[in-house]
C-alpha positions as CSV (number, residue, x, y, z in Angstrom):
1,X,-79.7,42.7,-35.2
2,X,-83.3,41.1,-37.1
3,X,-84.1,44.2,-39.0
4,X,-82.5,47.9,-39.4
5,X,-82.9,50.3,-36.4
6,X,-83.9,53.2,-38.7
7,X,-86.7,51.1,-40.5
8,X,-88.5,50.2,-36.8
9,X,-88.0,53.7,-35.8
10,X,-89.9,54.4,-38.7
11,X,-92.4,52.2,-38.3
12,X,-92.6,53.2,-34.8
13,X,-93.3,57.3,-35.6
14,X,-96.7,56.1,-37.6
15,X,-98.2,56.8,-34.1
16,X,-97.0,60.7,-34.2
17,X,-100.2,62.7,-34.3
18,X,-98.1,65.0,-36.5
19,X,-97.3,61.9,-39.6
20,X,-101.5,61.6,-39.4
21,X,-102.0,65.5,-40.5
22,X,-99.0,65.7,-43.1
23,X,-98.2,62.4,-44.6
24,X,-101.6,60.2,-44.3
25,X,-104.6,60.1,-42.1
26,X,-104.9,56.6,-42.5
27,X,-101.7,56.4,-41.1
28,X,-102.3,54.6,-37.9
29,X,-104.5,52.3,-39.0
30,X,-102.1,50.9,-41.7
31,X,-99.6,51.2,-38.5
32,X,-102.3,49.1,-36.6
33,X,-103.1,46.6,-39.1
34,X,-99.0,45.7,-39.6
35,X,-98.1,45.2,-36.2
36,X,-98.8,41.4,-35.7
37,X,-96.1,40.9,-38.6
38,X,-93.9,43.4,-36.6
39,X,-94.2,41.5,-33.8
40,X,-93.7,38.0,-35.9
41,X,-90.6,39.2,-37.0
42,X,-89.3,40.9,-34.0
43,X,-90.1,38.1,-31.6
44,X,-91.7,37.5,-28.1
45,X,-88.3,38.7,-26.7
46,X,-88.3,41.9,-28.1
47,X,-92.0,42.8,-27.5
48,X,-90.5,45.6,-25.3
49,X,-89.6,47.7,-28.3
50,X,-93.4,47.6,-29.7
51,X,-95.5,47.5,-26.2
52,X,-95.7,51.3,-25.9
53,X,-96.6,51.9,-29.7
54,X,-99.5,49.0,-29.3
55,X,-100.9,50.5,-26.1
56,X,-101.1,54.1,-27.8
57,X,-102.5,52.5,-30.8
58,X,-105.1,50.9,-28.6
59,X,-106.2,54.1,-27.0
60,X,-106.6,55.8,-30.4
61,X,-109.3,58.2,-30.8
62,X,-110.4,56.4,-34.1
63,X,-112.3,53.3,-33.9
64,X,-111.0,52.3,-37.0
65,X,-107.6,51.7,-35.4
66,X,-108.7,50.4,-32.2
67,X,-111.2,48.0,-34.4
68,X,-108.3,46.8,-36.4
69,X,-106.2,45.8,-33.4
70,X,-109.0,44.3,-32.0
71,X,-109.3,41.7,-35.0
72,X,-105.8,40.7,-34.3
73,X,-105.3,40.4,-30.4
74,X,-105.7,36.6,-30.5
75,X,-103.0,36.2,-33.3
76,X,-100.8,38.5,-31.0
77,X,-101.6,36.6,-28.2
78,X,-100.1,33.7,-29.9
79,X,-97.0,35.2,-30.8
80,X,-96.5,36.9,-27.3
81,X,-97.3,33.4,-25.4
82,X,-99.4,33.2,-22.3
83,X,-97.0,35.0,-19.7
84,X,-96.8,38.5,-21.8
85,X,-100.6,38.0,-23.2
86,X,-101.9,38.2,-19.3
87,X,-99.6,41.0,-18.4
88,X,-99.9,43.3,-21.5
89,X,-102.9,42.1,-24.0
90,X,-105.7,41.2,-20.9
91,X,-105.9,44.9,-20.1
92,X,-106.2,46.1,-23.5
93,X,-108.6,43.3,-24.6
94,X,-110.7,44.3,-21.7
95,X,-110.6,47.9,-22.7
96,X,-112.1,46.8,-26.4
97,X,-115.0,44.6,-24.7
98,X,-116.5,48.2,-23.4
99,X,-115.7,49.8,-26.4
100,X,-118.5,50.7,-29.7
101,X,-120.1,47.7,-31.4
102,X,-117.6,48.2,-34.2
103,X,-114.6,47.3,-31.7
104,X,-116.3,44.8,-29.9
105,X,-117.2,42.4,-32.8
106,X,-113.7,42.4,-33.4
107,X,-112.8,40.4,-30.2
108,X,-116.0,38.6,-30.2
109,X,-115.3,37.2,-33.7
110,X,-112.2,35.3,-32.3
111,X,-113.2,35.1,-28.9
112,X,-112.9,31.5,-28.6
113,X,-109.2,32.1,-30.0
114,X,-108.3,34.7,-27.2
115,X,-110.0,32.8,-24.2
116,X,-108.4,29.3,-24.9
117,X,-104.7,31.0,-24.7
118,X,-105.5,32.1,-21.2
119,X,-104.7,30.2,-18.0
120,X,-107.9,28.6,-16.5
121,X,-108.4,31.2,-13.7
122,X,-108.1,34.0,-15.9
123,X,-110.5,32.7,-18.4
124,X,-113.4,32.2,-15.6
125,X,-113.2,35.5,-15.0
126,X,-115.0,36.2,-18.2
127,X,-117.8,34.0,-17.5
128,X,-119.2,37.1,-15.7
129,X,-119.0,39.5,-19.1
130,X,-120.0,37.0,-21.6
131,X,-123.7,38.3,-21.2
132,X,-122.6,42.0,-21.9
133,X,-122.4,40.8,-25.2
134,X,-126.2,40.2,-26.1
135,X,-126.4,43.9,-25.2
136,X,-125.5,46.0,-28.3
137,X,-125.4,49.6,-29.4
138,X,-128.5,49.4,-32.2
139,X,-130.4,46.6,-31.2
140,X,-131.3,45.9,-34.8
141,X,-127.7,44.2,-35.2
142,X,-128.4,40.8,-35.2
143,X,-125.3,39.5,-36.6
144,X,-123.6,40.4,-33.2
145,X,-126.0,38.2,-31.3
146,X,-125.6,35.5,-34.0
147,X,-121.4,35.7,-33.9
148,X,-121.9,35.3,-30.0
149,X,-124.1,31.8,-30.3
150,X,-121.4,30.8,-32.9
151,X,-118.6,31.7,-30.4
152,X,-120.6,30.5,-27.5
153,X,-120.5,26.9,-29.1
154,X,-117.1,26.7,-29.4
155,X,-116.1,28.3,-26.0
156,X,-118.2,25.5,-24.1
157,X,-115.4,23.1,-23.9
158,X,-113.7,25.7,-21.9
159,X,-115.6,25.7,-19.3
160,X,-117.1,22.7,-16.5
161,X,-120.2,21.7,-16.9
162,X,-121.4,23.8,-13.6
163,X,-119.9,26.9,-15.2
164,X,-121.9,26.6,-18.4
165,X,-125.1,25.8,-16.5
166,X,-124.6,29.0,-14.3
167,X,-123.7,31.2,-16.9
168,X,-123.9,30.6,-20.6
169,X,-127.2,28.4,-20.2
170,X,-129.3,31.8,-19.6
171,X,-127.0,33.5,-22.7
172,X,-128.6,30.6,-24.6
173,X,-132.1,30.8,-23.4
174,X,-132.0,34.6,-24.4
175,X,-131.1,34.1,-27.7
176,X,-133.7,31.3,-28.3
177,X,-136.1,33.8,-27.7
178,X,-134.4,36.9,-30.3
179,X,-136.6,38.4,-32.5
180,X,-134.5,37.3,-35.3
181,X,-134.8,33.8,-37.0
182,X,-131.4,33.6,-37.6
183,X,-130.4,34.6,-34.2
184,X,-133.0,32.1,-32.9
185,X,-132.0,29.0,-35.5
186,X,-127.8,29.4,-34.6
187,X,-129.1,29.3,-30.7
188,X,-131.1,26.5,-30.8
189,X,-127.6,24.5,-32.0
190,X,-125.8,26.2,-29.1
191,X,-128.8,24.3,-26.7
192,X,-128.1,21.2,-28.2
193,X,-124.7,21.9,-27.8
194,X,-124.9,22.4,-23.8
195,X,-126.8,19.3,-23.9
196,X,-124.3,17.3,-25.0
197,X,-121.8,18.9,-23.0
198,X,-123.7,17.8,-19.9
199,X,-124.4,14.2,-20.9
200,X,-120.6,13.9,-22.0
201,X,-119.2,15.0,-18.8
202,X,-121.6,12.8,-16.8
203,X,-123.7,15.8,-15.6
204,X,-127.0,14.0,-16.0
205,X,-128.9,16.0,-13.3
206,X,-127.7,19.2,-15.4
207,X,-128.8,18.0,-18.2
208,X,-132.5,16.8,-16.8
209,X,-133.1,20.5,-15.3
210,X,-131.9,22.2,-18.5
211,X,-134.5,19.9,-20.3
212,X,-137.1,20.4,-17.9
213,X,-136.8,24.3,-18.2
214,X,-136.7,23.9,-22.0
215,X,-140.1,21.9,-22.0
216,X,-141.4,24.6,-19.6
217,X,-140.3,27.6,-21.5
218,X,-140.8,26.5,-24.8
219,X,-143.0,23.3,-25.2
220,X,-145.7,25.0,-23.2
221,X,-145.3,28.4,-24.2
222,X,-148.7,30.4,-24.9
223,X,-147.1,31.7,-28.1
224,X,-147.0,29.5,-31.5
225,X,-143.1,30.8,-31.8
226,X,-142.1,29.2,-28.5
227,X,-143.6,26.1,-29.6
228,X,-141.7,26.2,-32.6
229,X,-138.9,26.9,-30.8
230,X,-139.0,23.8,-29.1
231,X,-139.5,21.8,-32.0
232,X,-136.8,23.0,-33.9
233,X,-134.6,22.0,-30.9
234,X,-135.7,18.8,-31.4
235,X,-135.0,18.9,-35.0
236,X,-131.5,19.9,-34.5
237,X,-130.4,16.7,-32.7
238,X,-131.9,17.0,-28.9
239,X,-134.0,14.1,-29.3
240,X,-131.2,11.9,-29.9
241,X,-129.4,12.5,-26.4
242,X,-129.5,9.1,-24.6
243,X,-132.4,9.7,-21.5
244,X,-134.0,12.9,-23.0
245,X,-136.4,11.7,-25.2
246,X,-138.9,10.6,-22.6
247,X,-138.8,14.2,-21.4
248,X,-140.3,15.1,-24.9
249,X,-143.6,13.0,-24.6
């Protein structure tokens, strides 16, 4: 009743390999690009009409098709709601996390947007996987690590201080020692955001422990780049946190 059935059938047939050979080699990519719009038009109550097609596209041999889906999976999650997202999108999302960097960057750029739609227990499972984003197929792909730091600044609000200290703190410290200055600079902002998270939630002990770690790791570093990093962290704003200024003396 929403769109003519022949039109929907034509759309669903775009994943047929024979059409890719005879009509357009990019047809599967076009299908993937349009899928969120089709899903929005049909509504979540008719997701069953698209589910098989989506799963087929998510396992397409062309990485450009999977990449297209990875960049829009957070939009599809909003359309489908939390229950369908947990049942049908999370498994595909997990597959994208282990894919090529060209695909992983799609989920990374909207990691916060996707995680915030999950229930807290399901969201917490990804704490163990976030550190995997630090490792890329090509170590020179510094923009990947830059994007990770930017997303982590947003993601902090989704987790409690203890989880931030146990998992995200390690990633932030690793990124602060990155070989690329752009990555280090955005990571200094991440460090300050973590400290603000601790003090805003009255986790003062965690904040002081983290500050002590920063002092040992950077202020007393034998290399000038480490000491410079400490100065930049102060510049970004850590010195303004209540009760922390004395730690820099």
